[in-house]
N, C-alpha and C positions, 0 to 999 in steps of 0.2 A: 468539575473539570470538564473540558471539552475534549473529545477523543476522535482521532482518525484511526480507524481500523484499516490497515494497509496491506494490500496484496502487492506482490512484486511483478511476477510474470504477467504481461499484458497491461501493466500499469506503469512501471518504471523502465519498461523496454517495449519495443514494437517489432513488427515484421521487418522494418527497415534496419533496426538495430542488429537483428540477427544476420541479415544479409551483409551489412557492413562488416561485422565481425568475421564472418565467414571469408569474405574477399580479402580482408586485412590479413587473416591467418594464411591464406593461400600465398600471399606475397612476402610476408614477414616470418611466418612459422611461429609467431608469438600469439599465445591465447590471451584473450581479454574477456572479462566478465560481461555478461549481457545486461548492461545498465546504460541508460541514456541520460546524460547529464542534463539535457533540456527538460526531461520529465521531472527530475529532482528539483529544478528551479521552480516549476509550477507547484510542486508540493511545498516548497519553502514559502511561496507566496501565500498559500492557504494557511500554513502554520503561523506565519508572521501576522497575517490579518486577523486571525481568530484566537491565537494563543493556545491552540489545541496541542495535545501531546500525541505522539505516534505509538500505536500498539500494533505490533506485527501480527497479522492474522494469516499471512502467507505460509505456504509449506516451507518457505525459506527459514521459518522460525526453528525448524528441526536441525538447522545447521549452526546452532549456537545455543546458548542458555543465558538466563539472567543470573547475575551474581552481584549482590549488594547494589541493586538498582542500575546495573550496567549490563548491556547485552555483550556477551563474550562470544565472538565468532569462533567456529571450529574448522573452517575451510577457507579457501581462497575467495569463493564467491561472497560469503558473508563478510569477510575481511574488507573486501572492496566496497560492499554496501555500506558498512560502518564508516569507512574512510570517506566515501563520497558524501554521505549524509553529514558527517562531521565537518568536512570542508565547506559545506553550505550552512553550517550552524544548526544542524538538525541532529537528533539522536532518537534512539528507540527507547521509549519509556518502559515498555513491557511487552510481553507476548501473550496471546490467548492460550488457554489450556489445550492440550491434546486429549481429545475425547473419543475419537473414531466415530464422530457423528457429523451432521451437516455443519458447515462453517458458521452458520448463523447461530446455532445452538452454542457453539464455543464462544462466540461473541457475546451472546446474552448471558452466559455463565460469568464471563469476565465483568460485564456491566453490573450484575447482581452482587459481585464481591467488591465493588468500588463505588465511590461517590461520583457519578457521572451526571453532569448537567445536560449535556447533549452530545450526539455523536454522528459521524458519517462513516460509511464503509466505502472505500475506494477499491473497486475490484472490476475485473473484466467478466466475471461470472456472477450468478445470483444463487448460490448454494442453499437450497431449501428456504429461500426468503419468501415470506408471505407478503401480501399487499402492504401491510403496515410497515414491514421491514424495508420494503423497496422505497419507501419515502425517505429513507436514510442513505440509499445507495447512490453513489456516483459511478455509473457503469462506463467503463472505458473502451468497450469494444464497439466498433463501428458496424452496426447491423445493416447498413445500407450497402456495404461493400462485401466483397468476398470474405468469408470467415477467416481466411489466411491473412487478411490485411488487418493486423492488430493495430489499433490507433494509439493505445496507451494514454496516459494522462496528458491532456493538451490544454492550451490556453482557453479553449471554450468550456472546459470543465471547471475552471477556477471559480467563476462567478456563482455557478450552481453549488459548488462545495461550500463556498463562503456563506451563501444564503442559507443553506441547510444547517450550517453550524451556528448561525447567528439568530435563527428563529428559535424561540423557546418551545420547541416541540416536546410533548410529554414523553417520558421514558416508556419504552415498551415493557410489558410485564410478562 
């Protein structure tokens, strides 16, 4: 199976998303979850092209649990995440384990427990990733701009993600 290890903050939302939601709240007094529908469409393109499954590696995984192969949200943020993913024909296949170590160790533990043909990590950070691990990383932060300017998953990440998932790279050990 091909796997996308998915972070949420800095991937499915951006600096602009946060600003829009803030200004929207100022005028409507209604809170909206910090998710950008455009970013989800880019994720869908990657999944549709590669047939990969989504494994949540984000801290958002703590706001729900897996039950009989279904991610059960336990708050408004993850309810909205599941709803938006579902609306786009996407779902959370699983979550990485909580180990209080670097995110990459959690990812590698998940990989060792499953039959993984290939994988990518879509994240705005590189938590403990060595050079080999970075070959699987689709990093969504725009380092050429101010660090407060979070790019999120964008159309220019899609070809890189697809290429990394369609190459038969050897599994890390």
